[in-house]
N, C-alpha and C positions, 0 to 999 in steps of 0.2 A: 504494499499500499504506499503510495507517494505521500510525502509530507504535506503537500497541498490538499490532497483528498482527506488526509487525516485531520487537518486543521478545520476543514469545512464540516467534517463529521462531528467534531467536538463542539463546533459552533452551533450546530442545530440539534444536538443530542437531546436536549431537554425542552426543545420547542416542538410540541406535538403537531401543530398546525403546519409547520415547515416540513416535518417528516412525512405527514399524510399527503402534502401537496406533491412531493417527490414520488410517492408510491402511486398516486392517482395518475400523474403524468407518465410515469413509467409503464403503466398498464394501458392508458388511452392514447398516448403519444401527444395528442393535442387537446387543449381545452381553453374555453373563454373564462375570463375572470369570473363572471356570473355563475358559470357552471362549477367552477372550483369552489366558490363561496357556498354554493348550495350543497355540494357533496361534503364539504368540510363542516358544514353547519356551524359557521362562525360569522362574526360580523365583518363587514368590508374593512374596517380598521384593523382588526385582528389579522385578516388575510394579508393586507398590504405591509403590515409590520413584519410578518413572517417572510414575505417576498423580498424584503430588504436584506434578510440573512441569506437569501439564495441568489445573490448577484451573479456568481460564477456558475451556478448550477441550472438556473432557469432563464430562458431568453424569450423575448416577444417576437413573433413572426410578423411579416408585412401585413397579414390579414387580421392582426390584433389578437391572435391566440397565443397561449403559452406552450412551450415545449422544453425538453430537457437538452442541455448542451452535452458534449462528450463527457465532461466531467460529471454532469448530472446523471447520465446513464451509468457511469461507474458506481456513483453513490447509491443510485436505485438498486443495483445488484447487491450492494453491501447491506443496505437496509432490508431488502428482501430476504437475504440469507439470514440476517439477524432475527427478523420477525418470525420466520419459519424455522423454529428453533431445533426441531428434531431432525437430525442428519443434515445433509446438504443437497441442494438441487443438483441435477434432476432427480426426481423420486420415481422409482420403478412402480411403487405402490400407486401413484397417481395414474400411470398408464393402465394399471389393473382396474382402478375405478372407472376410468374413462372407457374401458372396454364393455362396460355394462351400463349403457345409458338409461335403460328402463329402471334398473335397480337404483342407480345414482343419477338421477335426471338433472344434471348441472344446467343443461340448456333451458329447462323449464324455469329455473330461477332467473336466468338471464332474461327470458321473455317477461316474466313477472315484473322485474325491475325496470323494464323498458315501457311498461304500461303508462298511459296518462294518469296523473294523480287522481282524477275522479274515478276512473275505472279501477285503479288499484284499491282505493278506499272502499268502493262498492263491493269488490271481491272479498276483502277482509270482513266487511259488515255481513255479507252472505255467509261466510264460514263461521263467524261468531254466532249469528242467528240460528243456523242449523245446529251447531254444537249445543247452544243454550237450550234449544227446543228439545233436542235428543235427550240430553241428561235430565231435562224437566220431566219428560214423559216416562222415561225408564227407571228413574231414581237410582241409576248406576252411580257409584261413588268414585269420582276420578282422583287419582293421586299420581302426579308425574306422568310417566308413560303408561302406567297401569290403570285398569278399569276394574274396580271391585264388583263382583257379582253381588246382587242385593241379598243381604241376610233377611230373615223374617222380621227382625226388629226394624229394619229400614223401611218397611212398608208403612209404618206409622209416621215416618218423617215426612214433613211437608216438602213437596217437590220444589218449592221455592228455594229452600235451603241448598238443594243440589245445584240449582242455577248459580247461587253465590259461590259454591265450592268449585264449580267448573271455571269461573273467571278468576278466582284466587289461584287455582291450580295453574292456569295459563300464565298468570303474573309470576308465579314461583318458577315455572320452567324457563320462561323468557329472561327473567332477571338473572337466574343462575347461569344460563347459557351465555348471555351477554357478558357477564363479569369474567367468566372463564376465558371466553374468546378475546376479550379486551386484554387480559393478562397475558395471553400466549401469542397474540398477533395484532394486526391492525385492522379495525373494522372500517370498510370503505364508506358506508353510509349508514349511520345509526338507524334512521327511520326505515329504510329498505330492509335492514337486517331484522329489526323487530317485527315488522309486518310479515316478512317472509317466514319467520319462525312460526307465525300462526298458521300459515298454510300447511306446515309439516304435521299438523294435528288432524288433518282430513282423514287419514286411515282409521284413526280411533273413533272419529265422529261416525264414519260409515259403519264401523262395528256396532256402535250404539244403536243405529236404526236396524241393523240385522238382528241385534238382540231383541229389539222391540217386536219385530215381525215374528220371531220364533221364541218369544219369551217363555212360554209354557215348557217347551222342550229343553231349553237352556237351564231353566230353573230346576227341572227334575234331574237334569244331568249334573248340575252343580250339587244338589242334595246327595246324589249317589257317590260322586267322586269329583272333587274340584280340579283334579289333574286334567280331566278331559276338557273341562272349560277352558283351561290355559293352553291346552294343545290347539284348540281352535282359535284362540286369540293370539297365539304366538306369531303366525305369519303377518297378521295385521300389525302387531307390535314391531316386528322386524322391519316392515316397510317404513313405518314412521320413523324408526331408528336410522335407516339409510337416507331417508328424506332430510332429516336433520343434519346428518353429516354433509350432504350435498349443499344444503342451505348455508352452513357455516363456511365451507370451502369456497363457495361462489361469492359470498358477501364479505369475505375478510381475506386479507393477505396472511395466509396461515398454511402450514403444511397440512396435507391430508391426514397424515399420522396424528397431528395435534387434534384435528377435528374428530377423529375416531376416539381419541383419549377422552375429550370433553363430553361427548355423547355417551360413551361407556360409563364414565364416572356418574353422569346424571342418572342413567339407567340403574346403576348400582345403588345410588342414594335413594331413589324412588322404590326400589325393590326392598330395601331395608325398611323404608317408611310404610310400605304396604303390609309387611309382615308384623310390624309393631301394631298397626291398626287392627290387623287380623286377630292378633293375640288379645287385644283389648276387647274386641267385639265378642270373641268367643268366651272369654271370661265373664263378660257381662251377661251373655245368654245362659251360661251355666249357673 
């Protein structure tokens, strides 16, 4: 690493706006000031203050857009390597993930992020409405990635409470995922990241409606052996798991290995939580 590059690196090391500007331009090559300010989610003053620190890194083209200089491209690779902390690029595991586009639909999240704001918001409202309605009518108890089969005692719980639990559950998952991703990498656009995470809950919401249609059969199955219930739920859970990995990888500058670690950790935490609740309910019933 040259002394000049090292000096610039230390200059911007603690300036998150400057770092994210380099990462955005490294990925998109060109961007207008308004586009950068929107993606960075900062005030114009904060952006232009950061831009002053990027004098030898970012340059303005004749058409008014910003791009990286040769020095900036070297710094981009340095920051990219730093933010994608597990091993060094290129990753063979990334190629593996990209080989299964239906299981890891990265292009789907690219398409979602390109939607007009009004369509984007309508999509999320639709998902939240379906999810809220589904948990309202089934009285299934959501916790993280898992969905509790209803115990007999839950029949007496007002459906309105399940609606509240559904939204609190989403807040828990999104907040934990955001914090872990923020720690291990660089989130490109916070709003897109948060809204896209809501989309990853669709498989579980679909399962809720399947449960509602076959409620009696599911309920009898659960009473006989809960293992059968989870064997049916497992494929739905797995797809929600891979969707979340795809969402994190597409919406953040982060290694695919890091995305797997984040989602696996959240899955582990919710699994423990579900079992704690399970023990509490069983002890209450007994």
